VEXDREN-2710 file (C-alpha; in Angstrom, 1 decimal):
% VEXDREN-2710
k/r/px/py/pz
1/UNK/86.8/-283.0/-79.5
2/UNK/87.8/-286.6/-79.1
3/UNK/88.7/-288.7/-82.1
4/UNK/85.5/-290.6/-82.5
5/UNK/82.9/-288.0/-81.3
6/UNK/81.6/-287.4/-84.8
7/UNK/80.4/-291.0/-85.3
8/UNK/80.2/-292.7/-81.8
9/UNK/77.1/-293.5/-79.8
10/UNK/76.5/-291.9/-76.4
11/UNK/78.7/-292.8/-73.5
12/UNK/76.8/-294.1/-70.5
13/UNK/77.5/-290.9/-68.7
14/UNK/75.5/-289.0/-71.4
15/UNK/72.5/-291.4/-71.6
16/UNK/70.3/-289.9/-68.9
17/UNK/70.5/-286.4/-70.2
18/UNK/69.8/-287.5/-73.8
19/UNK/66.7/-289.5/-72.6
20/UNK/65.3/-286.7/-70.5
21/UNK/65.6/-284.2/-73.4
22/UNK/63.6/-286.6/-75.5
23/UNK/60.9/-287.7/-73.0
24/UNK/58.2/-285.4/-74.4
25/UNK/59.0/-285.9/-78.1
26/UNK/55.9/-287.2/-80.0
27/UNK/58.0/-290.0/-81.5
28/UNK/59.2/-291.2/-78.1
29/UNK/55.5/-291.3/-77.0
30/UNK/54.6/-293.2/-80.2
31/UNK/57.4/-295.7/-79.6
32/UNK/56.5/-296.2/-76.0
33/UNK/52.8/-296.4/-76.6
34/UNK/53.4/-299.1/-79.2
35/UNK/55.8/-301.0/-76.9
36/UNK/53.7/-300.7/-73.7
37/UNK/50.1/-300.2/-74.9
38/UNK/48.6/-300.9/-71.5
39/UNK/50.9/-298.6/-69.4
40/UNK/50.2/-295.0/-68.6
41/UNK/52.6/-292.4/-70.0
42/UNK/53.8/-291.3/-66.6
43/UNK/54.9/-294.8/-65.8
44/UNK/57.3/-295.3/-68.7
45/UNK/58.5/-291.7/-68.4
46/UNK/59.5/-292.4/-64.8
47/UNK/61.3/-295.6/-65.8
48/UNK/63.2/-293.8/-68.6
49/UNK/64.2/-291.1/-66.1
50/UNK/65.9/-293.8/-64.1
51/UNK/67.9/-295.1/-67.1
52/UNK/71.7/-294.4/-67.0
53/UNK/73.2/-296.9/-69.4
54/UNK/72.8/-298.0/-73.0
55/UNK/72.4/-301.6/-71.8
56/UNK/69.5/-300.6/-69.5
57/UNK/67.9/-298.7/-72.4
58/UNK/68.3/-301.6/-74.8
59/UNK/67.2/-304.4/-72.4
60/UNK/64.2/-302.6/-70.7
61/UNK/62.9/-300.6/-73.7
62/UNK/64.3/-301.5/-77.2
63/UNK/64.2/-305.3/-76.5
64/UNK/60.6/-305.0/-75.5
65/UNK/59.9/-302.9/-78.7
66/UNK/61.4/-305.7/-80.8
67/UNK/59.3/-308.3/-79.1
68/UNK/56.2/-306.2/-79.8
69/UNK/57.2/-305.9/-83.5
70/UNK/57.6/-309.7/-83.8
71/UNK/54.2/-310.2/-82.0
72/UNK/52.3/-307.8/-84.3
73/UNK/53.9/-308.2/-87.7
74/UNK/55.5/-311.7/-87.8
75/UNK/54.8/-315.4/-87.2
76/UNK/58.0/-315.6/-85.1
77/UNK/61.8/-315.5/-85.2
78/UNK/63.9/-318.6/-85.3
79/UNK/67.6/-318.8/-84.9
80/UNK/70.6/-321.2/-85.3
81/UNK/74.3/-321.2/-84.7
82/UNK/74.3/-319.0/-81.5
83/UNK/75.2/-321.9/-79.3
84/UNK/78.7/-322.1/-81.0
85/UNK/79.6/-318.5/-79.9
86/UNK/81.4/-317.8/-76.6
87/UNK/80.1/-315.6/-73.9
88/UNK/82.0/-312.4/-73.0
89/UNK/83.6/-312.5/-76.4
90/UNK/83.4/-309.7/-79.0
91/UNK/82.7/-310.7/-82.6
92/UNK/82.5/-308.8/-85.9
93/UNK/79.1/-309.8/-87.4
94/UNK/79.1/-309.2/-91.2
95/UNK/75.5/-309.7/-92.3
96/UNK/73.4/-309.6/-95.4
97/UNK/71.2/-306.6/-95.3
98/UNK/67.4/-306.7/-95.9
99/UNK/65.9/-304.2/-93.5
100/UNK/67.3/-300.9/-92.2
101/UNK/66.5/-301.3/-88.5
102/UNK/65.3/-304.9/-88.0
103/UNK/68.4/-306.8/-89.2
104/UNK/70.5/-305.5/-86.4
105/UNK/67.7/-305.2/-83.8
106/UNK/66.7/-308.8/-84.2
107/UNK/70.4/-309.9/-84.1
108/UNK/70.8/-308.0/-80.8
109/UNK/67.6/-309.5/-79.3
110/UNK/69.0/-312.9/-80.2
111/UNK/72.4/-312.2/-78.7
112/UNK/70.7/-311.0/-75.5
113/UNK/68.5/-314.1/-75.4
114/UNK/71.7/-316.2/-75.7
115/UNK/73.7/-314.3/-73.1
116/UNK/76.2/-313.0/-75.6
117/UNK/77.8/-309.6/-76.1
118/UNK/75.5/-307.3/-78.0
119/UNK/76.7/-305.1/-80.8
120/UNK/77.5/-301.6/-81.7
121/UNK/75.9/-301.3/-85.1
122/UNK/76.7/-299.2/-88.2
123/UNK/74.0/-297.0/-89.6
124/UNK/74.1/-294.5/-92.5
125/UNK/73.9/-290.9/-91.3
126/UNK/71.3/-290.3/-94.1
127/UNK/68.8/-292.4/-92.0
128/UNK/69.2/-290.2/-88.9
129/UNK/68.8/-286.7/-90.2
130/UNK/65.9/-286.0/-87.9
131/UNK/67.2/-284.9/-84.5
132/UNK/65.1/-287.5/-82.6
133/UNK/66.2/-290.4/-84.9
134/UNK/69.8/-289.3/-84.4
135/UNK/69.4/-289.3/-80.6
136/UNK/67.6/-292.7/-80.7
137/UNK/70.4/-294.2/-82.8
138/UNK/73.0/-293.0/-80.4
139/UNK/71.0/-294.3/-77.4
140/UNK/70.8/-297.7/-79.2
141/UNK/74.6/-298.0/-79.7
142/UNK/74.6/-297.1/-83.3
143/UNK/77.7/-295.5/-84.8
144/UNK/77.4/-293.4/-88.0
145/UNK/78.6/-294.2/-91.5
146/UNK/79.0/-290.9/-93.2
147/UNK/77.4/-290.8/-96.7
148/UNK/77.7/-288.4/-99.7
149/UNK/81.4/-287.5/-99.2
150/UNK/84.0/-286.4/-101.6
151/UNK/86.7/-289.1/-102.4
152/UNK/89.2/-287.5/-100.0
153/UNK/86.6/-287.1/-97.2
154/UNK/85.5/-290.7/-97.9
155/UNK/89.0/-292.0/-97.3
156/UNK/89.4/-290.1/-94.0
157/UNK/85.9/-291.2/-92.9
158/UNK/86.7/-294.9/-93.8
159/UNK/89.9/-294.7/-91.8
160/UNK/88.1/-293.2/-88.8
161/UNK/85.4/-295.9/-88.9
162/UNK/87.9/-298.8/-89.2
163/UNK/89.9/-297.4/-86.2
164/UNK/86.6/-297.1/-84.3
165/UNK/85.6/-300.7/-85.1
166/UNK/89.1/-301.9/-84.1
167/UNK/88.8/-300.0/-80.8
168/UNK/85.4/-301.5/-80.0
169/UNK/86.4/-305.1/-80.9
170/UNK/90.0/-305.3/-79.6
171/UNK/90.0/-302.9/-76.7
172/UNK/86.5/-302.5/-75.4
173/UNK/85.4/-306.1/-76.0
174/UNK/82.3/-304.8/-77.8
175/UNK/80.8/-306.8/-80.7
176/UNK/80.1/-304.9/-83.9
177/UNK/77.4/-305.4/-86.6
178/UNK/78.1/-304.2/-90.1
179/UNK/76.3/-304.9/-93.4
180/UNK/78.1/-306.7/-96.2
181/UNK/77.4/-303.8/-98.5
182/UNK/76.2/-300.2/-98.5
183/UNK/72.4/-300.2/-98.7
184/UNK/70.0/-303.0/-98.6
185/UNK/69.9/-305.8/-101.1
186/UNK/67.1/-304.9/-103.5
187/UNK/67.2/-308.0/-105.9
188/UNK/67.7/-310.9/-103.5
189/UNK/71.3/-311.3/-104.4
190/UNK/73.3/-311.0/-101.2
191/UNK/76.9/-310.2/-102.0
192/UNK/79.8/-308.8/-99.9
193/UNK/81.2/-305.5/-101.3
194/UNK/85.0/-305.5/-101.2
195/UNK/84.9/-301.8/-100.2
196/UNK/83.5/-302.8/-96.8
197/UNK/86.4/-305.2/-96.3
198/UNK/88.9/-302.6/-97.5
199/UNK/87.5/-300.1/-95.0
200/UNK/88.0/-302.7/-92.2
201/UNK/91.5/-303.4/-93.4
202/UNK/92.5/-299.8/-92.9
203/UNK/92.6/-300.4/-89.1
204/UNK/95.4/-302.9/-89.5
205/UNK/98.9/-301.9/-88.5
206/UNK/100.5/-305.3/-89.3
207/UNK/101.9/-306.8/-92.4
208/UNK/99.7/-309.8/-92.3
209/UNK/96.2/-308.6/-93.3
210/UNK/94.5/-312.0/-92.7
211/UNK/96.1/-312.1/-89.3
212/UNK/94.4/-308.8/-88.4
213/UNK/91.0/-310.1/-89.7
214/UNK/91.5/-313.2/-87.5
215/UNK/91.8/-311.0/-84.5
216/UNK/88.5/-309.3/-85.4
217/UNK/86.7/-312.7/-85.1
218/UNK/84.5/-312.4/-88.2
219/UNK/81.1/-314.2/-88.0
220/UNK/79.0/-314.1/-91.2
221/UNK/75.3/-313.7/-90.5
222/UNK/72.4/-314.7/-92.7
223/UNK/68.9/-313.2/-92.1
224/UNK/65.9/-314.1/-94.1
225/UNK/62.3/-312.9/-94.1
226/UNK/59.5/-314.9/-95.5
227/UNK/57.9/-311.7/-96.7
228/UNK/60.0/-308.6/-97.2
229/UNK/57.8/-305.9/-95.8
230/UNK/59.5/-303.3/-98.1
231/UNK/59.4/-305.4/-101.3
232/UNK/57.2/-303.1/-103.2
233/UNK/59.1/-300.0/-102.0
234/UNK/62.3/-301.4/-103.6
235/UNK/60.7/-301.5/-107.0
236/UNK/61.2/-297.9/-108.2
237/UNK/64.9/-298.2/-107.8
238/UNK/65.0/-301.6/-109.6
239/UNK/62.9/-300.2/-112.4
240/UNK/65.2/-297.2/-112.8
241/UNK/68.2/-299.5/-112.9
242/UNK/66.5/-301.8/-115.5
243/UNK/66.0/-298.7/-117.7
244/UNK/69.6/-297.5/-117.1
245/UNK/68.3/-294.4/-115.3
246/UNK/69.8/-292.7/-112.3
247/UNK/67.5/-293.3/-109.3
248/UNK/66.8/-290.3/-107.1
249/UNK/65.2/-290.9/-103.7
250/UNK/62.0/-289.1/-102.6
251/UNK/62.5/-286.6/-99.7
252/UNK/61.2/-288.9/-96.9
253/UNK/61.8/-292.2/-98.6
254/UNK/64.3/-293.6/-96.1
255/UNK/62.0/-292.8/-93.2
256/UNK/59.0/-294.4/-95.0
257/UNK/61.0/-297.5/-95.7
258/UNK/62.3/-297.7/-92.2
259/UNK/58.8/-297.5/-90.8
260/UNK/57.4/-300.0/-93.3
261/UNK/60.1/-302.5/-92.4
262/UNK/59.0/-302.3/-88.7
263/UNK/55.2/-302.5/-89.1
264/UNK/54.9/-304.4/-92.4
265/UNK/54.0/-308.1/-92.4
266/UNK/57.1/-310.4/-92.4
267/UNK/55.6/-313.8/-91.5
268/UNK/58.6/-316.0/-90.5
269/UNK/62.1/-314.7/-89.9
270/UNK/65.3/-316.7/-89.4
271/UNK/68.8/-315.6/-88.3
272/UNK/71.8/-317.9/-88.7
273/UNK/75.2/-317.0/-87.3
274/UNK/78.0/-318.9/-89.0
275/UNK/81.3/-320.2/-87.7
276/UNK/84.1/-317.7/-86.8
277/UNK/86.3/-317.4/-89.9
278/UNK/89.6/-318.9/-89.0
279/UNK/91.2/-321.7/-91.1
280/UNK/89.7/-319.9/-94.2
281/UNK/91.8/-316.9/-93.4
282/UNK/95.0/-319.0/-93.1
283/UNK/94.2/-320.6/-96.5
284/UNK/93.7/-317.1/-98.1
285/UNK/97.0/-315.9/-96.6
286/UNK/98.9/-318.9/-98.1
287/UNK/97.1/-318.8/-101.5
288/UNK/97.1/-315.1/-102.4
289/UNK/100.1/-312.8/-102.2
290/UNK/98.5/-309.4/-102.5
291/UNK/95.9/-307.6/-100.4
292/UNK/93.4/-307.0/-103.2
293/UNK/93.2/-310.7/-104.1
294/UNK/93.0/-311.6/-100.4
295/UNK/90.1/-309.2/-99.9
296/UNK/88.2/-310.6/-102.9
297/UNK/88.8/-314.2/-101.6
298/UNK/87.5/-313.1/-98.2
299/UNK/84.4/-311.6/-99.7
300/UNK/83.8/-314.9/-101.4
301/UNK/84.2/-316.9/-98.2
302/UNK/81.7/-314.6/-96.4
303/UNK/79.3/-314.9/-99.3
304/UNK/79.6/-318.7/-99.3
305/UNK/78.7/-318.8/-95.6
306/UNK/75.7/-316.5/-95.9
307/UNK/74.3/-318.1/-99.0
308/UNK/74.7/-321.7/-97.8
309/UNK/73.0/-321.0/-94.5
310/UNK/70.3/-318.7/-95.9
311/UNK/66.9/-320.1/-94.8
312/UNK/64.5/-320.5/-97.7
313/UNK/60.8/-320.0/-97.2
314/UNK/57.7/-321.1/-99.3
315/UNK/57.7/-317.6/-100.8
316/UNK/61.1/-318.2/-102.3
317/UNK/60.2/-321.4/-103.9
318/UNK/56.8/-320.1/-105.2
319/UNK/58.5/-317.1/-106.8
320/UNK/61.1/-319.4/-108.4
321/UNK/58.4/-321.6/-109.9
322/UNK/56.4/-318.7/-111.2
323/UNK/59.4/-317.0/-112.7
324/UNK/60.8/-320.0/-114.4
325/UNK/57.4/-321.5/-115.3
326/UNK/58.0/-324.8/-113.5
327/UNK/56.7/-326.8/-110.6
328/UNK/60.2/-328.0/-109.6
329/UNK/59.7/-326.9/-105.9
330/UNK/55.9/-327.5/-105.6
331/UNK/56.6/-329.9/-102.7
332/UNK/57.9/-327.0/-100.6
333/UNK/54.7/-325.0/-100.5
334/UNK/50.9/-325.4/-100.4
335/UNK/48.3/-324.2/-102.8
336/UNK/47.1/-321.8/-100.2
337/UNK/50.6/-320.3/-99.7
338/UNK/50.9/-319.9/-103.5
339/UNK/47.6/-318.1/-103.8
340/UNK/48.5/-315.8/-100.9
341/UNK/51.7/-314.9/-102.7
342/UNK/50.0/-314.4/-106.0
343/UNK/47.5/-312.1/-104.2
344/UNK/50.4/-310.1/-102.8
345/UNK/51.8/-309.9/-106.3
346/UNK/48.5/-308.5/-107.7
347/UNK/48.1/-305.9/-105.0
348/UNK/51.7/-304.6/-105.1
349/UNK/52.7/-304.9/-108.8
350/UNK/51.2/-303.7/-112.0
351/UNK/50.6/-307.0/-113.9
352/UNK/50.9/-305.2/-117.2
353/UNK/54.5/-304.2/-116.4
354/UNK/56.7/-307.2/-117.2
355/UNK/59.9/-305.5/-115.9
356/UNK/58.3/-304.8/-112.5
357/UNK/56.8/-308.3/-112.3
358/UNK/60.2/-309.9/-113.1
359/UNK/62.0/-307.6/-110.6
360/UNK/59.5/-308.5/-107.8
361/UNK/59.8/-312.3/-108.5
362/UNK/63.6/-312.1/-108.7
363/UNK/63.7/-310.5/-105.3
364/UNK/62.2/-313.7/-103.8
365/UNK/63.6/-316.3/-106.4
366/UNK/67.3/-315.3/-106.4
367/UNK/68.0/-316.8/-103.0
368/UNK/66.9/-320.1/-104.4
369/UNK/69.1/-319.6/-107.5
370/UNK/72.0/-318.8/-105.3
371/UNK/71.4/-321.8/-103.0
372/UNK/71.4/-324.1/-106.0
373/UNK/75.0/-323.2/-106.8
374/UNK/76.0/-324.9/-103.5
375/UNK/73.6/-327.9/-103.5
376/UNK/71.4/-329.6/-106.0
377/UNK/68.8/-330.6/-103.6
378/UNK/67.6/-328.0/-101.2
END
């Protein structure tokens, strides 16, 4: 068994066999019927049988699926910053994390549209327990983050993953997407977890840690949805945390959330890719003399980039004004937009539960609060 076999996606040589074994799976049929509603099953099956590379699968099928998701459940995707990236260059995209599948799928669609190297993307193995989902993830160039391990196993798994990410970026010229923290942001506060950066640092064989991070070409990514299609699904966990209770997921919760993210209404979506971190790393290297402080400083730099460039929508301003009982941002939304948001609030949240109400509003209002730390006028 090769070193990375436990976590890697398929090699191109394995693609066709994996596709052919999944051709008649009901979920493959559902995916293709959603993507190509006017095409007979035998047509897409024949096309899939001719697919022999991940790139072909992504461009001819997954890219089309993403376009269909945008068409059916959004008012469109806008982007910024991609023009500053170089073609044929691998970057490490560290992104805030709002949706299990869409964050990385939308980034890859945008990279494809801009003629840039698409990513291998990290995905928790808890999300691909079903055999078909596991196959689909590997077809779509996902690599597995192993969850629920003992501390010793966790250490070994982190080292394996950091080595694999280094292999992709530095030797295969393959971009990588990784979330800034484990799990999606539930409360609207996007923050980089130092554990993610420590994992990445395990791939370094040199004394100068910031020098190694420079080689990885870190690009912070900010993604924002006008409506979070899984907002109400995040509430049980927020409620448990508010009551100091341990939250235990329902059996099929991850899959339900994944599906809701894809088909739920998002309205507008924006992705901003920041500048490649460079001079910031030199500064960190000069200012801090131990790796822990350096990693904390790097997490702050990534946070600053993501929060400053986070695109705010009318829903964010409406939630802020409702939560703080003000009309400070009333110029940023219409009465109609406000009544639509209030209607959503009524449908999704028990108005007699102040903790749930506050949690839901915070989810949308916190990006405004965070943005205000960087600029007085938004």
